C-alpha positions in Angstrom: 0.0 0.0 0.0 1.5 3.3 -1.1 2.0 6.3 1.1 -0.9 8.7 1.7 -0.5 11.9 -0.3 0.3 15.1 1.6 -0.4 17.5 -1.3 -2.2 17.4 -4.6 -4.8 15.2 -3.0 -7.2 15.9 -5.9 -5.0 14.0 -8.4 -5.8 10.4 -9.3 -3.8 7.4 -8.1 -0.2 7.3 -9.5 -0.5 10.8 -11.0 2.0 13.4 -9.7 3.0 16.9 -10.5 6.5 18.0 -11.2 7.5 21.5 -12.2 4.0 22.3 -13.3 3.6 19.2 -15.4 1.6 16.0 -14.7 3.1 12.5 -14.9 1.7 9.0 -14.6 3.9 6.4 -12.8 3.4 3.0 -14.4 2.5 0.4 -11.7 4.9 -2.2 -13.1 7.8 -0.5 -14.8 7.7 2.6 -12.5 8.2 4.7 -15.6 7.2 8.4 -15.3 5.0 9.0 -18.3 4.3 12.6 -19.2 0.6 13.5 -19.5 0.7 15.8 -22.5 -3.0 16.4 -22.5 -3.5 16.2 -18.7 -6.1 13.8 -17.4 -7.4 13.0 -20.9 -4.1 11.2 -21.5 -4.3 9.6 -18.0 -7.8 8.2 -18.8 -6.5 6.7 -22.0 -3.5 5.1 -20.2 -5.7 3.7 -17.5 -8.2 2.4 -19.9 -5.5 0.6 -21.9 -3.3 -0.7 -19.1 -5.6 -1.3 -16.1 -8.6 -3.4 -17.2 -11.1 -4.1 -15.9 -12.7 -0.7 -15.3 -12.8 0.2 -11.6 -14.8 3.0 -10.0 -11.4 4.9 -9.6 -10.9 4.9 -13.3 -14.5 5.7 -13.9 -14.2 8.6 -11.5 -11.4 10.0 -13.5 -13.6 10.1 -16.7 -16.5 11.5 -14.7 -14.3 14.2 -13.2 -13.1 15.2 -16.6 -16.2 15.0 -18.7 -19.1 15.8 -16.3 -17.9 17.2 -13.0 -15.9 20.1 -14.5 -19.3 21.4 -15.9 -20.6 21.9 -12.4 -20.3 24.9 -10.2 -16.9 25.3 -8.4 -18.3 24.6 -5.0 -20.0 21.4 -6.3 -16.7 20.3 -7.8 -14.9 20.8 -4.5 -17.6 19.0 -2.5 -17.8 16.0 -4.9 -14.0 15.5 -4.9 -13.9 15.7 -1.1 -16.8 13.1 -0.9 -15.1 10.8 -3.4 -11.9 10.9 -1.2 -14.0 9.3 1.5 -15.6 6.8 -0.9 -12.6 5.7 -2.7 -11.0 3.5 0.0 -14.2 1.4 0.0 -15.4 1.5 -3.6 -12.3 2.6 -5.7 -11.1 -0.9 -6.5 -14.6 -2.2 -7.2 -15.9 -2.7 -10.8 -19.1 -0.6 -11.4 -21.2 -3.6 -12.3 -20.4 -5.2 -9.0 -21.9 -2.5 -6.8 -25.2 -3.5 -5.4 -27.7 -1.7 -3.2 -26.8 -3.6 -0.1 -23.2 -2.5 -0.5 -24.3 1.2 -0.5 -26.6 0.5 2.5 -23.8 -1.1 4.5 -21.5 1.9 3.7 -24.2 4.2 5.1 -24.5 2.1 8.3 -20.7 1.8 8.8 -20.3 5.5 8.3 -22.6 6.1 11.2 -25.7 7.2 9.3 -24.5 10.7 9.3 -25.4 13.7 7.1 -21.9 13.5 5.7 -22.4 9.8 4.7 -25.6 10.8 2.9 -23.7 13.4 0.9 -21.1 10.8 0.0 -23.8 8.4 -1.2 -25.2 11.2 -3.3 -21.8 11.6 -4.9 -21.6 7.8 -5.5 -25.1 8.0 -7.0 -24.0 10.7 -9.4 -21.0 8.5 -10.4 -23.3 5.5 -11.0 -25.6 7.6 -13.1 -22.7 8.5 -15.2 -21.8 4.8 -15.4 -25.2 4.1 -17.0 -24.8 7.1 -19.4 -21.4 5.9 -20.5 -22.4 2.2 -20.8 -20.2 1.0 -18.0 -23.3 -0.6 -16.3 -26.7 -1.7 -17.7 -28.5 -2.3 -14.4 -30.3 0.5 -12.5 -28.4 2.8 -10.2 -27.8 0.8 -7.0 -28.1 4.0 -4.9 -31.7 4.5 -5.9 -34.6 3.4 -3.7 -32.6 3.0 -0.4 -34.9 5.5 1.4 -32.2 7.0 3.5 -33.7 9.0 6.4 -34.1 12.7 5.5 -32.8 15.3 7.9 -35.1 17.9 6.4 -34.3 21.5 5.5 -32.6 23.9 7.9 -34.9 25.8 10.2 -32.5 28.4 11.6 -34.1 31.8 11.3 -31.9 34.9 12.0 -33.7 37.6 13.9 -33.2 41.3 13.1 -31.4 41.7 16.4 -29.0 38.8 15.6 -28.3 40.2 12.2 -27.5 43.6 13.7 -25.3 42.2 16.4 -23.2 40.1 13.9 -23.1 43.0 11.4 -21.3 45.1 14.0 -18.6 42.4 14.5 -18.0 41.7 10.7 -15.1 43.3 8.8 -16.3 46.1 6.5 -16.5 44.2 3.2 -18.0 41.1 4.9 -20.6 43.4 6.4 -21.5 44.8 3.0 -21.8 41.2 1.7 -24.3 40.6 4.6 -26.3 43.6 3.5 -26.5 42.4 -0.1 -27.5 38.9 1.0 -30.3 40.3 3.1 -31.6 42.8 0.5 -31.3 40.7 -2.6 -31.5 37.1 -1.4 -28.4 36.3 -3.4 -26.1 33.4 -2.5 -22.5 33.9 -1.3 -21.0 32.7 -4.6 -23.2 35.1 -6.6 -22.3 38.0 -4.3 -18.6 37.4 -4.6 -18.8 37.3 -8.4 -20.7 40.6 -8.7 -19.0 43.2 -11.0 -19.6 46.9 -11.6 -20.8 46.1 -15.2 -23.7 44.2 -13.6 -25.1 47.5 -12.1 -27.8 48.7 -14.5 -30.3 51.5 -14.4 -33.1 49.1 -13.3 -31.1 47.1 -10.8 -28.5 44.4 -10.4 -28.4 41.7 -13.1 -26.6 38.4 -12.6 -26.8 34.7 -13.6 -27.6 32.4 -10.7 -24.6 30.0 -10.2 -26.9 27.1 -9.4 -29.2 27.3 -12.3 -27.4 29.7 -14.8 -30.7 31.6 -15.1 -30.5 35.4 -15.5 -32.2 37.5 -12.8 -32.6 41.2 -12.2 -32.9 42.5 -8.6 -34.6 45.9 -8.9 -33.3 48.9 -7.0 -35.0 50.2 -3.9 -33.7 53.1 -1.8 -31.9 50.7 0.7 -30.1 48.6 -1.9 -29.1 51.7 -3.9 -27.7 53.3 -0.9 -25.7 50.2 0.1 -24.1 49.9 -3.3 -23.5 53.5 -4.3 -23.4 55.1 -1.0 -21.1 52.7 0.8 -19.6 49.7 -1.2 -18.5 51.7 -4.2 -17.0 54.5 -2.1 -14.6 52.1 -0.4 -11.1 51.9 -1.8 -9.9 51.0 -4.3 -11.9 53.2 -6.4 -10.8 51.5 -9.6 -11.9 47.9 -9.3 -13.8 45.1 -11.0 -15.6 43.4 -8.2 -18.1 45.0 -5.7 -17.0 42.8 -2.7 -13.2 42.7 -2.8 -10.1 42.8 -0.7 -8.1 46.0 -0.1 -6.0 45.4 -3.2 -9.2 45.0 -5.4 -8.9 41.3 -5.8 -11.8 39.0 -5.4 -12.3 36.8 -2.3 -12.1 33.1 -2.9 -15.0 31.1 -1.5 -12.7 29.4 1.0 -11.1 32.6 2.1 -14.5 34.3 2.6 -15.7 31.4 4.6 -12.6 31.4 6.8 -13.3 35.0 7.7 -17.0 34.3 8.2 -16.2 31.5 10.6 -14.0 33.8 12.7 -16.9 36.2 12.9 -19.2 33.4 14.0 -16.7 32.3 16.7 -16.6 35.8 18.1 -20.4 36.2 17.9 -20.9 32.9 19.7 -18.5 34.1 22.5 -14.8 33.5 23.2 -13.5 32.7 26.7 -10.1 33.4 28.2 -8.1 30.6 29.9 -9.6 31.6 33.3 -13.1 31.0 31.9 -13.9 34.7 31.8 -15.4 36.2 28.7 -13.0 37.6 26.2 -15.9 38.3 23.9 -19.3 37.7 25.4 -21.8 36.0 23.1 -24.1 38.2 21.1 -26.1 35.3 19.5 -27.4 32.1 21.1 -26.7 29.9 18.1 -24.3 30.3 15.1 -25.7 30.6 11.6 -24.3 30.2 8.1 -24.0 32.9 5.5 -26.5 31.0 3.4 -29.0 31.4 6.3 -29.0 35.1 5.3 -30.6 34.2 2.0 -33.3 32.3 3.9 -33.9 35.4 6.1 -34.3 37.6 3.0 -37.0 35.2 1.6 -38.6 34.6 5.0 -39.0 38.3 5.6 -40.6 38.8 2.2 -44.2 40.1 2.5 -45.6 37.2 0.4 -44.6 33.8 -0.9 -44.8 35.2 -4.4 -42.2 38.0 -3.6 -40.0 35.4 -1.9 -40.1 33.1 -4.9 -39.2 35.8 -7.3 -36.3 37.1 -5.2 -35.1 33.5 -4.7 -35.3 32.7 -8.4 -37.2 29.5 -7.8 -39.2 28.0 -10.6 -41.4 26.2 -8.0 -42.9 28.1 -5.0 -42.9 24.8 -3.1 -39.1 25.0 -2.8 -39.3 28.5 -1.5 -41.9 27.5 1.1 -40.3 24.3 2.2 -36.6 25.4 2.4 -36.5 29.2 2.8 -39.7 30.4 4.5 -38.6 29.8 8.1 -40.7 32.1 10.2 -43.3 30.2 12.3 -46.8 30.1 10.9 -49.2 32.4 12.7 -52.6 31.4 13.9 -55.2 33.3 16.0 -56.1 32.1 19.4 -59.5 30.6 19.9 -62.1 33.3 20.8 -64.6 32.1 23.4 -65.9 35.3 25.0 -67.7 37.4 22.5 -69.1 40.4 24.5 -67.8 42.9 26.9 -70.3 41.6 29.4 -68.9 38.1 29.0 -65.3 39.4 29.6 -66.3 41.3 32.7 -68.1 38.3 34.1 -65.1 36.1 33.4 -62.8 38.5 35.4 -65.1 38.2 38.4 
């Protein structure tokens, strides 16, 4: 068994990077074979020299042909999930994977939410196996009826938003404002450019669906963008939310800052157990929960659906409308005389 990689963990087995170039180390001759066309060459070598087809080899094709078309965050998540799946399934032939193997993996992984995501990754790979002809039987991940954890229910109050907004660095705070006012996701906010500011509002393509959407101006949104964000240095820049040098935040970099804000908001203690930073919120929340707040605070389901860019209002209602449903109390006493009599 080879040594575990310490870097370039995203590369397939026996593929290494030297001086900016990729090489494949042959398992028998140990020859370092240059991959002139990157992973395309690797896939051809594996197909020719390592039959039968294993899920590891199939993953390389899937990564190259299908996964690269997904959103960057999806790509990162899928590769991380595959890194957990590969020790169990990597050496297995696609046609040998059966539903009870998937169910056993789910049980052995502790029936966690992470395990469910990993099985979703395996399901995507097995769907690709059917599409490419690697298997002819149905996807073994279908029909397992894994327990559903349900959508998140965390609702951020106005007081919590204001408390965290004070703690956030300037640009992170502006990103919070945009998330609340527009219902945009983190990735869409970080990609916003000056050229997307039109007379009618902010236009952008949703990263998840690729669908174009225009968020119309109101006084608050216009003031945040033109009265605050664009007045911050550097004056000449491409992105609205950016670092001090004008460069865009990476998703991981932004999330690292956000987590530090959350740690401070939830409270930090000194070694003697006294508060270094007293908590300002009872429970942490994610940046994506701000999108849910925007849609929850909308005056109507129709407004929330439009702002969220959902084709189906059921998604808006089930996932993003998180305020408790209101209901009037039962009215028993109808007249002032009845109320007076009840008080006696």
